[in-house]
N, C-alpha and C positions, 0 to 999 in steps of 0.2 A: 548601635551594634553594627559591626562590619559584615554586611551580607556576603561578601566575597569569601569570608572564612567559614561560612556556614553551609554553602552549597557543595554537593558532591560533584565529581567529574564523570564524564561518560566517554567511552571509546567507540568511535564510529568508523566502520569499514566503508571507505569511499570508492575504491576501484581495485581491480586486479588485472594484471597483464604481464606479458613476458618482460616488458620494459616499462618503467614509469618515469616520465619526464616531469620535473617540477622546478619552480623558481622560488627562491627564498627572498622575500622583501624585508630588508632589515637584517640585523645580526642574529644568527642562530648558533647554538653550541651543539656539536656532535663529537663524541669521543674526546672531549676536553679541548676541541679546536673550534675556532670561530669560522663560520661558514656563511656565505651569502651568494645570491645570484643563481644562474641556471645550473641545474644538477640532473643526474639521471641514475637510476638503479636498475640493474638487469638480473634476471634469474638465470643461473647456470649450474647444472648438476646439483640442484637442491640447496644452493647457497645464494646469498645476495652478493652481487658484484658491484662495488662502488670504488671508483678510482683504481681499478685493477686489483683491488683487494677483496677477499671473500669474507662474508660475515653471516651469522645466523640471524641477527637482528640489528637494526639501525634506528636511532631516534634522534630527531632534530628538535631542540627546545628553544623557544624564543628567549632572547636576553631581556627584552622589554615587551610585556604583553600588549600594551597599547600601541606600540610603534611597529610591531612585526606582523607579517602575514605570509602565507605561502600559496602559490598557485599550482594546482595539479592540471596537467594538460591532457586533453582528449579523454575526459571522463564520460563514460556512457551513462545517460539518464534515460528513464523510461524503460528499464530492462523488462523485456517480455510484454511491453504495452505498445499500443498503436502509434504513439508519437516518439518512439525511441530515436535517440540522436546522440551526438557527442558534442561536448563543449568544455572550455576551460573553466575551472572553478577555483575560487580563492577562499581561504579559511584562516581563522585565528587559531591560537593554541599550538600544541606540538604535533609533529607528524612522525609516525612510527612505521617502519617497513619490516615485513616478515615474509617468509616463504609459505605459500599456502597452495596446495594442489599443483605444485610445480611453477606457480607464477609469483610475481611480486604483488603483495597486497599492501596498500597504503591505508593507514589508520589515523584518524584525527582524534587527539585527546584534548578535550575541551570542557570547561565548566558547564554544568547542566543549564543554567539560565542563559548562557551565551548560545548554547546549542538550541534552546527553545526559541530564542530571538530569530535564529535562522529558519527553524522549522516553520514558524508562523509566517514568515515572509516567503518561504518556498512552497508551502502547501496551498497558500492562497495569496491574493494580492496584499501587499503591505498597506494598500489604501482602504482596506476593509474597515467596517465600523468598529468602534472601540469595544462594544459589547461582544461582537462576534470574535474579535481577536482575544479578548479575555477568556471567553468560553473555550476557545481552541488552545490557549495556553494551559489551562487547567487540565484538559483531557490529554494533551500531548505530554505534559509532565507526569500525569497519573500513569499513562500507558508505559512511558519510559521507565519510571521507577518500579512499576510492577514487573516488567520484563526482567530488569536487572535482579530484583530480589527473588524472582521465581525461577531464575536460570537453573536448570537441573544439573545435578552432579554428573549424570551420565552424558551430558553434552560434550564432554571431552573426547568421546569416541565418535561423535557424529561428523558428517561431512558438511562443510560450509557451502552456501549457495551465493557466493560473492559474484559469480558469473551468472549466466542465464539460469532461471529455474527450468528444470528439465521437464518438458511436457509429456514425455513418453510415460505411459501408464504401466509398462513392463509386461506382466504375465499375460501372454496371448492365449493361454489355455484356460484361464479362470473364467467362470461364468459371471463373476462380479469383481471389479477392481475399484476399490475406494481409496482415495489418496487426498491428502491436503498438505499445504505448506504453511509453516509458521516461523516466527523469529528464532525458535529453538535450534534451527539449522545453523545459526551463527555460533561459532565456538571461540574464536580468538579475539572477539570484540563484543561489545554489548548489543549493538544494533547496526544495521546497514544504513546507507544514505538514500536509498531509493524507495519507491512506493511499496516495496515488499515490507518495509518497516514504517518509517515516516520520511517524507521527502525532506532532505537536508542538503543544502547547497552553500553552506558557509555564508560568507558575506557577498557572494555572487549576486544574489537578489537583494537589491537595496532595501534597507530597513527604513523606518520612518519614526518620528517622535511618538506617533500613536502606537506603533508596535512596542516601543520601549516603555510607554506608559502602561500598556496591557500587561507586559511582563512584570513591571514594577508593582502594579496594583494587585497582582495575583501571586507575588513572589512566594514560592514554597507551597502554594495551595494545591491540593489534590482531591480527587473523589474517593470516598471511602464507603464501604458497605459491609456491615457485620464485622467491623474492626479490621477489615482487610482493604488494601489498595484495590481499586477497580481496574480491571483490564479494559481500559477505555478505548474501544475501537471507533473508527470513523470511516466514512466513504463519501464519495461525491454526491450521489443521489440515491436515496432508498427506493424511489419509484412510488412512494405513497404510503407504504407500511414497512415497519422495521423488521429485520430478520433477527433470529435468535442465534447465539454463539455456536451452539452444538451442531447446527446445520452447515457450518462453514469450516469448523476446526475440530478440536477434540470433542468427544461425547460428554461434555460437562456443561451443565446448565448454570447460568448466572442469573439470579433473580432480578438484577438491575438491568439486564439486557433482554427485555421481553417485547413481545409484539404490541404495537400500538400504531394508530394512524399518525402520520406526520401532519397534524392539523390541530385546530383548536379543540375539536371533540375527539380526544385520543382513543376512545373506545368504539368509535363509529367506523368499523371496517368489516368486510366479509371474511369468512374462513377460507383463506387463500391456499390452504393445504388441499382443498377440494378442487378437482380439475375444472368443473364447470364454473366455479366462482373465480378461479385464477384466470381462466380464459377470458371471461367477461371483463375482469379488472384490467388485464394487460391490453386488451383490444380497445379499451376506452381510455379516457383521460380524466380520471376523477380529481376533484379539488384536493390539494395538499400544499403545505408550505413549499415543498420543492418543485411544485408544478408552476414554473415561472419562466418567462422569456424576457424579463426585465433586464436590459443590458447593463444598467447601473448596478443592480444587485449581483448579476452574474460576474461582473468584472471584479467584484470583491473576492470571489472565490477562485476564479479561473485565471491562471497566468496565460501568457501569450500562446503557448503551445496547447494548453487545455482548451482555449477558445476556438481551436480548430475543430472541436467537437460541437456541432450546432444542435443536435438532437440527442438528448440523454434521458429525459423523463419517459418518452416513448420513442422507439427507434425500430428500424428494420434493416436486414441484410438479405441478399439473394445469392444463391449458388446454383449453378447447373449441376446435373448428376455427376459429370466428370470432375468438376471442381470440388464438390463435396467429398466424393469418394477418395480423391487424391489427398485432399486436405486432412481428412480424418486418419488416413493411413500414415501420413507423415507425422502428424502431431501426436498420435497415440502409440505409434510403433506397431500397430496391428493392421493387417490387410483384411478388411471386411468385404472386399469386392464392391460391387454396386450396392448402393444404400437403398433399401426398401423404405425404411422409416426411422425416425427418431422419436421414441415414445417416452412420455413422462412416467416415472416410477414413484418418486417421492418429492413433494414440494415442502418448503419451509413456510414460515408464517408470513413472509412477504411475497409468496408465490415463486420464489427462487427454487429451481430444481437442485436437489442435492443427490439425486439418483436419476439417471437417464439410460434407457435401453437403446443401443444402436443395433438395428436389425439389418444385417447385411446379407449379401449373396453367399459369402463364404463362412460367416459365423455371426452369432448374436451374443452381445455382451452388455452387462450393466456397468456403467462407470459413474464415478462421483469422487469427491464432493464438488461444490459449486465451481471452484477454480479449475479443477480438472476438466469439467464440462466446458468451461469458457475457453480453455486452451485447445480442446479438441475441435472446436468449431470456428477457429480464427487463426490467422497467421501470427497474431500476437495474443490478444485475449479479448473475447467477446465482452461487450460492455457489462453485461450481467447474465446470470443464469435464469432470470425471470423472463421466460419467453414461451411462446407457442409456435408450432411448426405447421406451415401450410405446404401441402404436396400438390404440385400442378402437373398436368399432362401425363397422367399415369398410363403406362403401356399395358399390353395384354398380360404381361407377366407380373404386374403390380409394382413396377419401378417408375418413380416420377422422373420427368425430364428436368424439373426445377423445384427447388425448395426455397420458401420464403420464411425467414425467422423474424417474428415480431416480438419485441421485448420491451422491458421497463427497467428504468434505473441504470445507474453507473457505479459499479463496484459491488461489494458483498452485502451492503445494506444494514450492517450491524452497528449499533451505537449511534453516534452523532452523524446526521446527514448534513454535510457541509452546505449544500445549497439551501436546504430547509432552514438551517441555522442562520444563514445570511438573510433570508426573508424575515425570520423572526426578529433579528437585530434591526432590520429596516422598519419593522412594524412597532418598535419601541420596547420589546422585551429586553430585560437586563440579562447579564450573562448567567446568573444563578438560575433564573427561570428557564433559559435555554438549556442549560445542563440537566436540570431535573426533568425536563420534557423527554430527553433522550436516555437518561440514566435513572431509572425508576427507583425511588426510595433511597437514593444515595445521599451522602452528606459531604459538604465541602469543608475540609479541615486543612490547617497549616502544618506542614511537616518540618519546615526549617525557616 
């Protein structure tokens, strides 16, 4: 059976800017004309400008899939994260251009399994163990197909977040502002190419025979639960205990995304929704699969820019009073004045805060969920919202001169813990056991 005829395609939003420069390697067809070499598309008055002509949409399709690729120049990666930068990226498949929010958006249309080959090489090192790569292939495929099938009809009226996610929480008069971001923000394509969805960098990150083997041996395999595709999330490091879906996104519980320890004894963990237990957990370094500093294991998960992060299982950041007050005002869009305290209001199963009270000189407000909290306390995004706050050198009016934030984990902590899964693979667990450790009661089934 020809697998190429069985797999679906996916549309991936890569970048958005006033002008997009790109280079076609090989022969492409656009508007029934053969095109190759350096090109550019510009946004002007709500239209695409290409060779001095105005268009509503442009698509460049390869004449020969195996011999053609295209490079997009100055693609921003790490949007809203601490390692944000620009780089040139090269892709297979077709490239489509549309106008979105006044800019040119470049969209890659590519077969799902080709997309997954890139995701596996982009999300982690292509040198990772076969079992880890197979596990990640299954969850990435599951997540992608679940998002495509669950895309709501009302999304046609939503705003895209192809550019920076907006950190401002908006309503400065509300006592509580709860906000989250999810892939439903994308309207004109299935998923984006950055960490907001799944990290996808085309063929820029070199693949290996092991990656291709992992894709081939899991071809079409997905995680199912109760007859439905699993919304298979993942993050870098859970910090020792897994978080539940509803504490990060919509208020909807998934039975397969439940709290458990990232270790051999999955039920051996404290109630981290309790403040005393969370504080003790975060300020110590309990054993867990993802509690590792083994460079060989970490190199399987962390690409070069990820490896700039040396502490992720337990970490700390410090701010002076002036730094924190200015940061929170800019990131939330609310002037709290001097900050008296950052108080925990509600924690999830991993100890991650999904509600936090900012007690300021000018106003007090509860914010959430976890990503909004991370945005408020960092120029990019704090590693996670599993943290405790130390207040130092408190003056007579109750305002600290310094805040120390001590935290656990990297990312939202829901679903597969990439570093924990890498350790499991190194310890000899096969990909099915890795998956069922993180996705409780799920089944692995073949979709195509």
